[in-house]
C-alpha positions, -999 to +999 in steps of 0.1 A: -579+448+645-576+457+609-576+430+583-550+449+563-520+445+586-490+443+564-463+459+586-440+433+602-435+455+633-472+456+638-476+419+635-446+412+657-461+436+683-494+418+681-478+384+686-458+396+716-485+417+733-516+396+725-505+361+718-539+345+722-554+368+696-525+361+672-528+324+678-565+325+672-561+343+639-534+320+628-557+291+636-585+307+616-561+308+585-552+272+591-589+262+592-596+283+561-568+264+542-581+231+555-616+239+541-606+256+508-571+246+497-581+212+483-603+228+457-580+258+454-544+248+459-532+282+446-539+294+482-507+278+493-486+299+469-502+333+475-476+358+487-496+390+489-529+402+504-537+417+470-535+382+454-557+368+481-583+396+479-584+391+441-589+354+445-617+360+471-634+384+447-633+358+420-650+333+443-681+352+456-699+318+461-675+310+489-685+342+509-650+347+522-642+369+551-609+384+538-597+393+573-586+357+575-555+367+556-541+383+587-536+347+601-513+339+573-493+371+579-491+362+616-480+327+609-452+338+586-440+365+611-440+339+639-420+314+618-396+342+609-391+351+646-386+314+656-361+308+628-342+340+638-341+326+674-329+292+661-302+309+640-290+328+671-290+296+692-270+278+664-244+306+662-241+308+700-243+272+711-238+252+679-271+234+685-308+243+685-330+235+715-365+232+699-381+233+734-366+267+740-392+293+729-384+330+733-404+345+762-422+369+739-436+339+719-445+316+747-483+324+747-488+311+711-494+274+716-510+267+682-482+286+663-455+268+683-470+234+675-473+242+638-438+256+637-424+223+651-444+203+625-433+225+596-405+210+576-372+229+579-358+215+546-375+204+514-365+168+520-386+167+552-417+179+534-443+151+530-456+165+497-421+167+483-414+131+495-446+119+477-435+136+445-400+122+447-413+087+454-436+090+424-408+100+402-386+071+414-414+047+405 
């Protein structure tokens, strides 16, 4: 698999046809963030592979395998697909059943777990809550 996947349809196809590989690559990105984001918080705000590749080239001491970026793209595509499904459920039923995962996304257990933990609104975000509490004090 190429580390330069940027086409949403390719990523969606990977998630649906090879969910274990997609899950594993998303997990690699998660582990990469766990290891590197504390010393480089800018990783959280990177929006493009070009930004990531530039950052990696500026940190040769970290010996970064840039193919890890695909995991971020996969995660974002998965979140988009799940949110799209939730929007459909909401418009059809007026409620979202979080246990209902589209058949095409069932094989992605890591991504499903992280999706359920991800805050849906800013007020649910723990980092935001800490900042808000700090400002109140």
